C-alpha positions in Angstrom: 187.6 110.9 153.4 185.6 107.8 153.1 186.3 105.5 150.3 183.4 104.5 148.2 182.7 100.8 148.4 182.6 99.1 145.1 179.3 97.6 144.2 179.5 94.0 143.2 178.3 93.3 139.8 175.3 90.9 139.8 175.0 88.6 136.9 171.5 88.2 135.4 169.7 85.0 135.9 169.7 82.9 132.7 166.3 83.2 130.9 164.6 79.9 130.2 161.4 79.5 128.2 159.4 76.6 129.7 157.0 74.8 127.4 154.1 73.9 129.6 152.0 70.9 128.6 149.6 71.4 131.6 149.5 73.0 135.0 150.1 69.9 137.2 153.2 69.1 135.3 154.4 72.7 135.6 154.2 72.9 139.4 157.4 71.0 140.5 159.3 71.9 137.3 158.8 75.6 137.8 159.9 75.3 141.4 163.0 73.3 140.5 164.1 75.8 137.8 163.5 78.8 140.1 165.6 77.2 142.9 168.5 76.5 140.5 168.6 80.2 139.5 166.6 80.5 136.3 164.4 83.3 135.2 161.4 81.3 134.0 158.7 82.2 131.5 156.1 79.6 130.7 154.9 78.9 127.1 151.6 77.2 126.4 151.2 75.8 123.0 149.4 72.4 122.8 147.2 71.9 119.7 147.3 68.1 120.3 144.8 68.2 123.1 141.5 66.6 122.3 138.6 67.3 122.5 138.3 71.1 122.6 136.5 71.1 125.9 139.5 69.3 127.4 141.8 71.9 125.8 139.8 74.7 127.4 140.0 73.0 130.8 143.8 72.7 130.6 144.3 76.2 129.3 142.1 77.8 132.0 143.9 75.7 134.7 147.2 76.8 133.4 146.1 80.4 133.7 144.9 79.8 137.2 148.1 78.2 138.3 150.3 80.9 136.7 148.4 83.6 138.6 148.7 81.7 141.9 152.4 80.9 141.4 153.4 84.3 139.9 154.7 82.6 136.7 155.1 84.8 133.7 153.3 83.2 130.7 153.0 83.3 127.0 149.9 81.7 125.5 149.7 80.7 121.9 146.0 79.9 121.9 145.8 78.4 118.5 143.7 75.2 118.5 145.3 74.1 115.2 144.0 70.5 115.3 144.0 70.2 111.5 147.8 70.9 111.4 148.4 68.4 114.3 146.6 65.6 112.4 148.3 66.4 109.1 151.7 66.0 110.9 151.1 62.9 112.9 148.6 61.0 110.7 150.0 57.6 109.7 153.2 58.1 111.8 152.2 55.0 113.9 154.8 54.4 116.6 156.4 57.9 116.0 153.3 60.0 116.6 154.7 61.2 119.9 158.0 62.2 118.3 156.2 64.4 115.7 153.9 65.8 118.4 157.0 66.8 120.4 158.6 68.4 117.4 155.4 70.4 116.6 155.2 71.9 120.1 158.9 72.4 120.7 159.3 74.0 117.2 157.0 76.8 118.2 158.7 77.1 121.6 162.3 77.3 120.2 161.2 79.8 117.6 159.8 82.1 120.3 162.8 81.6 122.5 165.2 82.6 119.7 163.1 85.6 118.7 162.7 87.0 122.2 166.3 86.5 123.5 166.0 83.5 125.8 169.1 81.7 126.8 167.5 78.3 126.5 164.2 76.4 126.4 162.9 73.3 128.0 159.6 71.5 128.6 157.4 70.2 131.4 157.0 67.0 129.4 160.2 65.9 131.0 158.5 65.4 134.4 156.1 62.7 133.3 157.2 59.0 133.6 154.7 58.3 130.8 156.5 60.5 128.3 159.2 59.2 125.9 162.3 61.0 126.9 164.4 59.7 124.0 161.9 61.2 121.6 161.7 64.5 123.6 165.5 64.8 123.4 165.5 64.0 119.7 162.8 66.5 118.9 164.5 69.2 121.0 167.9 68.6 119.3 166.2 69.1 115.9 164.5 72.4 116.8 167.5 73.7 118.8 169.8 73.2 115.8 167.3 74.9 113.5 166.9 78.0 115.6 170.3 78.1 117.3 169.0 78.1 120.8 170.1 75.8 123.6 167.8 73.0 124.9 168.0 72.6 128.7 167.6 68.9 129.4 166.8 67.9 133.0 165.3 64.6 134.1 162.4 65.9 136.3 160.7 62.5 136.7 161.8 62.2 140.3 159.6 65.2 141.1 156.5 63.9 139.4 154.8 62.8 142.6 155.7 66.0 144.3 154.1 68.0 141.5 150.9 66.0 141.6 150.7 66.6 145.3 151.2 70.3 144.8 148.4 70.3 142.1 146.1 68.5 144.4 146.8 70.9 147.3 146.1 73.8 145.0 142.9 72.1 143.8 144.0 72.2 140.1 142.3 70.2 137.5 144.3 67.0 136.9 143.7 65.2 133.6 143.8 61.4 133.2 145.5 61.2 129.8 148.3 62.8 127.9 146.2 64.9 125.5 145.7 63.6 122.0 142.8 61.4 120.8 145.1 58.3 120.7 146.2 58.7 124.3 142.5 59.3 125.3 141.6 56.0 123.5 144.4 54.1 125.1 143.5 55.4 128.6 139.8 54.8 128.5 139.1 51.9 126.1 139.4 48.7 128.2 140.7 46.5 125.3 143.5 49.0 124.7 144.6 48.9 128.4 144.7 45.1 128.2 146.8 45.3 125.0 144.2 43.4 123.0 143.8 46.1 120.3 146.5 46.6 117.6 147.0 50.4 117.2 146.6 51.9 113.7 
């Protein structure tokens, strides 16, 4: 009589909710997380993006990339620009911190409600983003909702991600998203450091 072979128990891949700021920044981060064994779901919530036409471009590009890359997505398509300005107005040098808190707050809340093991963000791939503020914002919301924040320094994969986006013919924006970053990117005096920011 043949003995039945015992089936090995396979542990489920940890579920991570990935806040996606845009499609180009998602490319290499998604691949990295997949290769390291995570079950990834994207989460698009970015009410900071200005103007609305730019927001639409980034949202549609995210949907295009998700379809091409077979990335599961959650879209919180609330263009809550009034709430964004209420939160960051007069914050001066800490605008980015409060912007991160706003977006990661929504991400962590969803992760907790829907049983994710942890959450992270594609903001961590950009050399232009403030990692100390991202970690500070993530700690605040992780503690509030009791869900782990997965910190990885993805910046070494930034160029790879941009190449992937170019190869896929994805729209690649030229500024972070908010009206202040748009000003700093395109107003010559700001680029030369001749204008004192409000």
